[in-house]
C-alpha positions in Angstrom: 99.9 101.5 120.8 100.4 100.5 124.4 97.2 99.4 126.2 98.5 100.6 129.5 99.4 104.3 128.9 98.2 104.9 125.4 101.7 105.8 124.1 102.8 104.8 120.6 105.5 102.1 120.7 108.3 102.4 118.2 108.6 99.6 115.7 112.1 98.7 116.9 110.7 98.2 120.4 108.0 95.7 119.3 108.8 92.0 119.8 107.1 88.7 119.5 106.4 86.8 122.7 104.5 83.9 124.2 102.5 84.3 127.4 103.1 81.4 129.9 100.4 80.1 132.4 102.2 81.9 135.3 101.8 85.3 133.7 105.4 85.7 132.4 106.1 86.3 128.8 108.9 84.7 126.8 110.3 87.1 124.2 111.3 85.5 120.8 113.5 87.4 118.5 114.2 86.5 114.8 117.3 84.4 115.7 115.2 82.3 118.1 112.5 81.8 115.5 115.0 80.6 113.0 115.6 77.7 115.3 111.9 76.8 115.4 111.8 73.0 115.1 109.1 73.1 112.5 109.3 70.9 109.3 107.2 73.3 107.2 109.4 76.3 108.1 110.9 76.6 104.6 108.6 74.3 102.6 105.0 73.7 101.7 103.9 70.3 102.9 101.1 69.0 100.7 98.8 66.7 102.6 96.4 65.7 99.8 93.9 67.0 97.2 90.2 67.7 97.4 87.5 69.2 95.1 87.8 73.0 95.1 84.1 73.5 96.1 84.6 71.3 99.2 86.5 74.2 100.9 84.1 76.6 102.6 84.9 80.1 101.4 84.6 81.4 105.0 87.8 79.5 105.7 90.0 81.6 103.5 92.4 84.2 104.9 95.3 85.6 102.9 96.6 84.7 99.4 100.2 84.4 98.3 101.9 83.4 95.0 104.0 80.3 95.4 106.8 79.8 92.8 109.6 77.2 92.4 112.8 78.1 94.1 115.1 76.3 91.7 115.3 75.4 88.0 114.9 71.7 88.8 111.5 72.4 90.4 110.1 74.3 87.5 108.9 71.2 85.5 107.1 69.5 88.3 105.7 72.8 89.4 104.2 73.4 85.9 102.8 69.8 85.8 101.1 70.4 89.2 99.6 73.7 88.1 98.2 72.2 84.9 96.9 69.0 86.7 95.1 71.1 89.3 93.6 73.3 86.6 92.4 70.3 84.6 90.9 68.3 87.5 89.4 71.1 89.5 91.2 69.9 92.6 93.1 72.0 95.1 95.9 71.0 97.4 95.4 70.9 101.2 98.8 71.8 102.7 100.7 73.2 105.8 103.1 76.0 105.5 105.0 78.4 107.9 103.8 81.9 107.2 105.0 84.8 109.4 106.7 82.3 111.8 103.6 80.3 112.4 102.4 77.0 110.9 99.2 77.5 109.0 96.7 75.4 107.2 96.6 76.3 103.5 95.0 75.6 100.2 97.0 75.5 96.9 95.1 76.3 93.7 96.1 77.4 90.2 95.6 81.0 89.0 96.8 82.3 85.7 99.3 79.6 85.4 100.8 80.1 88.9 100.1 78.4 92.2 98.4 80.5 94.8 98.7 79.6 98.5 95.7 80.6 100.5 96.0 80.5 104.2 92.8 79.2 105.8 91.5 79.1 109.3 91.9 75.9 111.3 88.4 74.3 111.8 88.3 75.2 115.5 89.0 78.9 114.6 85.7 79.3 112.7 82.8 80.5 114.8 79.3 79.2 114.2 77.0 81.9 112.7 74.2 81.4 115.2 70.6 80.7 114.4 69.4 81.8 110.9 66.5 84.4 110.7 63.2 82.7 111.3 61.3 84.8 108.7 59.3 82.6 106.4 59.8 83.0 102.6 56.8 82.9 100.3 56.8 81.1 97.0 56.1 84.4 95.2 59.1 86.1 96.8 61.3 83.1 96.0 60.2 83.1 92.3 60.8 86.8 91.9 64.2 86.6 93.6 65.3 83.8 91.3 64.2 85.8 88.2 66.2 88.8 89.5 69.3 86.6 90.2 69.1 85.3 86.7 69.0 88.8 85.2 71.9 90.1 87.4 74.2 87.1 87.0 77.6 87.8 85.4 78.4 90.9 87.4 82.0 90.4 88.6 84.2 92.4 91.0 85.9 94.2 88.1 82.6 95.9 87.3 82.0 97.2 90.8 83.2 100.7 91.8 85.3 101.2 95.0 83.1 104.0 96.4 85.0 104.1 99.7 88.3 104.6 97.8 86.8 107.3 95.7 85.3 109.0 98.7 88.7 108.8 100.5 90.4 110.4 97.5 87.8 113.2 97.5 88.4 113.8 101.2 92.2 113.9 100.8 91.8 116.5 98.0 89.4 118.6 100.0 91.7 118.6 103.1 94.7 119.4 100.9 92.9 122.3 99.1 91.3 123.6 102.3 87.7 123.3 101.1 84.5 121.7 102.4 83.1 118.5 101.0 79.5 118.1 99.9 77.3 116.3 102.4 77.1 112.6 101.5 73.8 111.4 100.1 71.4 109.8 102.6 71.4 106.0 102.6 68.5 104.3 100.9 65.8 103.1 103.2 65.2 99.4 103.1 62.0 98.5 101.2 58.8 97.9 103.2 57.2 95.8 100.4 59.7 93.2 99.3 57.5 91.9 96.5 57.1 95.4 95.0 60.9 96.1 95.4 61.7 92.8 93.6 59.3 93.5 90.8 60.8 97.0 90.3 64.3 95.6 90.4 63.4 93.1 87.6 61.9 95.9 85.5 64.9 98.1 86.0 67.2 95.2 85.1 65.3 94.5 81.9 65.4 98.2 80.9 69.2 98.2 81.4 69.5 95.0 79.4 67.5 96.5 76.5 69.4 99.8 76.6 72.7 98.0 76.3 71.7 96.2 73.1 
């Protein structure tokens, strides 16, 4: 979409470019980018290895599977995957992704290397000051009990309610019918202690019912 006139730009008319200080733009096509003098353009340059928990999760961007490109590389690839899995280390690397050199992390997953692009340190914004609300010992004790009862819930057990709602909307539009009004969002609890205690009781009831 063009910012100037609001018209949609066809994909074949979209190009990459670099803005210069004088206001002009240098357009770079695929042929020009192939000549990019970047050593990591077709390889992953591993810089070193660090403990997996030393990488702040806020740094992670996208994930890609990285596989060997030749039969000769399969053995060292398998050794690296196994060594990372055994030691709990991850590789810090640089790689060219979508025509740009990016900082990346290599880690094993299900016997395969995954390459996670990560933000450069200067790209990560500070969160600002933390809330200044004091926490009481009683609130902290109840919260810790609740966390203990709720541990073990993984992403696979969570429903994608947005995806389900989108499917319902598409079906309703296709069939020419109205959707039911969405339920009202829950109001935040006014009494945190009471809310934590009720959550703990509900968690214990669910635990007993599942036995």
